[in-house]
Structure formats: structure tokens, C-alpha cells
C-alpha positions as CSV (number, residue, x, y, z in Angstrom):
1,M,11.4,-23.3,6.5
2,R,11.7,-19.5,6.5
3,V,13.3,-17.8,3.6
4,D,16.8,-16.3,3.8
5,Y,16.3,-13.1,1.8
6,T,20.1,-12.5,1.4
7,T,20.6,-15.9,-0.1
8,L,17.4,-15.6,-2.2
9,A,18.6,-12.2,-3.6
10,Q,22.0,-13.6,-4.5
11,A,20.4,-16.6,-6.3
12,I,18.0,-14.5,-8.3
13,A,20.8,-12.0,-9.2
14,A,22.9,-14.9,-10.5
15,L,20.1,-16.5,-12.4
16,T,19.0,-13.2,-14.1
17,Q,22.4,-11.6,-14.8
18,G,22.2,-9.9,-18.2
19,E,18.5,-10.6,-18.7
20,D,16.3,-7.7,-19.6
21,D,13.1,-9.5,-20.7
22,P,10.4,-8.7,-18.1
23,I,8.5,-12.0,-18.5
24,A,11.7,-14.0,-18.1
25,L,12.6,-12.0,-15.0
26,M,9.1,-12.4,-13.6
27,A,9.1,-16.2,-14.3
28,T,12.5,-16.6,-12.6
29,V,11.6,-14.5,-9.5
30,T,8.3,-16.3,-9.1
31,C,9.9,-19.8,-9.2
32,E,12.7,-18.9,-6.8
33,V,10.5,-17.1,-4.3
34,H,7.7,-19.7,-4.4
35,H,10.1,-22.5,-3.6
36,S,12.0,-20.6,-0.9
37,D,9.4,-20.8,1.9
38,D,6.6,-23.3,2.7
39,R,4.3,-20.4,3.7
40,F,4.1,-19.3,0.1
41,D,1.0,-21.1,-1.3
42,W,0.5,-18.9,-4.5
43,T,3.2,-16.7,-5.9
44,G,3.0,-14.5,-9.0
45,F,2.8,-11.3,-10.9
46,Y,-0.1,-9.3,-12.2
47,R,1.2,-7.2,-15.1
48,V,0.0,-3.7,-15.9
49,V,-1.5,-4.0,-19.4
50,G,-3.6,-0.8,-19.7
51,P,-4.9,2.1,-17.8
52,E,-6.0,0.8,-14.3
53,L,-5.8,-2.8,-15.5
54,M,-3.6,-5.8,-14.7
55,K,-3.5,-9.3,-16.2
56,I,-2.0,-12.4,-14.8
57,G,1.7,-13.0,-15.5
58,P,4.1,-15.8,-14.5
59,Y,2.9,-17.6,-11.4
60,Q,3.3,-20.8,-9.3
61,G,0.5,-22.5,-7.5
62,G,-3.2,-23.0,-8.4
63,H,-5.0,-20.8,-10.9
64,G,-5.1,-17.1,-10.2
65,C,-7.5,-14.4,-11.4
66,L,-6.9,-13.6,-15.0
67,V,-7.8,-9.9,-14.8
68,I,-7.6,-7.4,-11.9
69,P,-8.6,-3.8,-12.2
70,F,-6.8,-1.3,-9.9
71,D,-10.0,-0.6,-8.0
72,R,-10.5,-4.2,-6.8
73,G,-8.8,-6.4,-4.2
74,V,-5.4,-6.4,-2.5
75,C,-3.5,-6.4,-5.8
76,G,-5.5,-3.5,-7.0
77,A,-4.8,-1.6,-3.8
78,A,-1.1,-2.1,-4.2
79,A,-1.2,-0.9,-7.9
80,R,-3.5,2.1,-7.1
81,T,-1.6,3.3,-4.1
82,G,1.9,2.2,-5.0
83,Q,2.3,0.9,-1.5
84,V,3.0,-2.6,-0.1
85,Q,-0.2,-4.4,1.1
86,L,0.5,-6.6,4.1
87,V,-2.9,-8.4,4.9
88,P,-2.9,-10.7,7.9
89,D,-6.6,-11.8,7.2
90,V,-8.0,-11.5,3.7
91,A,-11.5,-11.9,5.0
92,A,-11.2,-8.6,6.8
93,F,-9.9,-6.7,3.7
94,P,-12.7,-4.7,2.1
95,G,-13.2,-5.8,-1.5
96,H,-10.8,-8.8,-1.3
97,I,-11.0,-10.9,-4.5
98,A,-11.1,-14.6,-3.6
99,C,-9.1,-16.1,-6.6
100,A,-8.5,-19.1,-4.4
101,S,-10.7,-20.1,-1.4
102,S,-7.7,-21.4,0.5
103,T,-6.0,-17.9,0.8
104,R,-5.9,-16.7,4.4
105,S,-3.3,-13.9,4.2
106,E,-1.6,-12.0,1.5
107,L,1.4,-9.8,0.7
108,V,1.5,-7.7,-2.5
109,L,4.3,-5.4,-3.6
110,P,4.3,-2.9,-6.4
111,V,7.0,-3.5,-9.0
112,W,8.7,-0.5,-10.7
113,N,11.0,-0.2,-13.7
114,S,14.1,2.0,-13.7
115,A,12.0,4.9,-14.9
116,G,9.8,4.7,-11.9
117,K,6.8,3.3,-13.9
118,L,4.6,0.7,-12.3
119,I,4.9,-2.4,-14.4
120,A,3.3,-5.1,-12.2
121,V,2.5,-6.2,-8.7
122,F,4.0,-9.2,-7.0
123,D,1.5,-11.2,-5.1
124,I,2.1,-13.9,-2.5
125,D,-0.8,-15.8,-0.9
126,S,-0.6,-18.1,2.1
127,D,-3.1,-20.6,3.3
128,R,-2.1,-19.6,6.8
129,P,-3.4,-16.6,8.6
130,N,-1.0,-13.8,9.5
131,A,1.8,-15.5,7.5
132,F,3.8,-12.4,6.5
133,D,5.6,-9.6,8.3
134,R,7.7,-6.5,7.6
135,T,10.8,-8.7,7.2
136,D,9.1,-10.4,4.3
137,A,7.9,-7.1,2.7
138,E,11.4,-5.5,3.1
139,G,13.3,-8.6,1.8
140,L,11.0,-9.0,-1.2
141,A,11.1,-5.3,-2.0
142,T,14.9,-5.5,-2.1
143,V,14.8,-8.5,-4.4
144,L,12.3,-6.8,-6.8
145,A,14.1,-3.5,-6.9
146,A,17.4,-5.2,-7.8
147,T,15.8,-7.4,-10.4
148,F,13.6,-4.9,-12.2
149,E,15.9,-1.9,-12.1
150,K,17.4,-3.2,-15.3
151,L,14.2,-2.5,-17.3
């Protein structure tokens, strides 16, 4: 089952209408995205909690890493550069943090508030290699922008 990003965006917009609490928004986005596509093995947020430091936020799937510095892993690269990280093979990514041994590919997107401040990264892991493409990155970027522009 492949996600329909237009339908997903509409569902999340309806569920989060009027909500401005970042944790409530993250929890709702995580749940809806995680259950929208069977490629998504682990789905969640790492919240920026200090200079160059993120801690786990709402997620679905097995346990994630609790703390990720900006200078480590795929999530750190997304936070450090402000760019989407589309990784077809995590074993080939220098400095990949193996929070789960089952992860084969990963997609991580930076999350900005309305002031343009990085507040988190949104991380999706798959137990399949090369599970994500530009369509996924663009669809999720649209969902995240629409959801977190209220903050």
C-alpha cells in the first residue's frame, strides 16, 4: 500500500485544525504517517532541545535513540544542514546511528516553525532497502510545512 499524500495531508489538516501544541501535532502526524504506508517501519520526531542536540519525541514502532547530536547520523545531518536526507542504504551512510538493526533505508526531513526556526526532524525508517523516493520527500515536506506553520 503506497501512501496518497493528498489524502494524508487532508486527514492531518482536519485532525489538527486549531491545534498549536507542538507535541500534540507531532503525535498526530506520526500516527497518521506511520499507518499510511507499510514501508514505514519506524516513524517519529527528534525534537531540538538545545544547541546542536535533539531528543526523541512522539514516535511509532520499536524503540528509537533517546538523544542525537547534530554531528551524528542521518537525523543529525538533516538538522545540521537543514536539508532532506534520502538514504537508500543506511549501511553506506557515513556515521549512521543504528538505533534499530532492522533499518535498511531512511528518510529524514527538517521541521521548521513559522519563524523559520528548526524545531525538529521527522524520521522515517524502513526495513526495506531503497524504500523512499523524491515523491515521499516532497509529499511529507508539504504535510510538515502545513502542519507546523501554525507554531
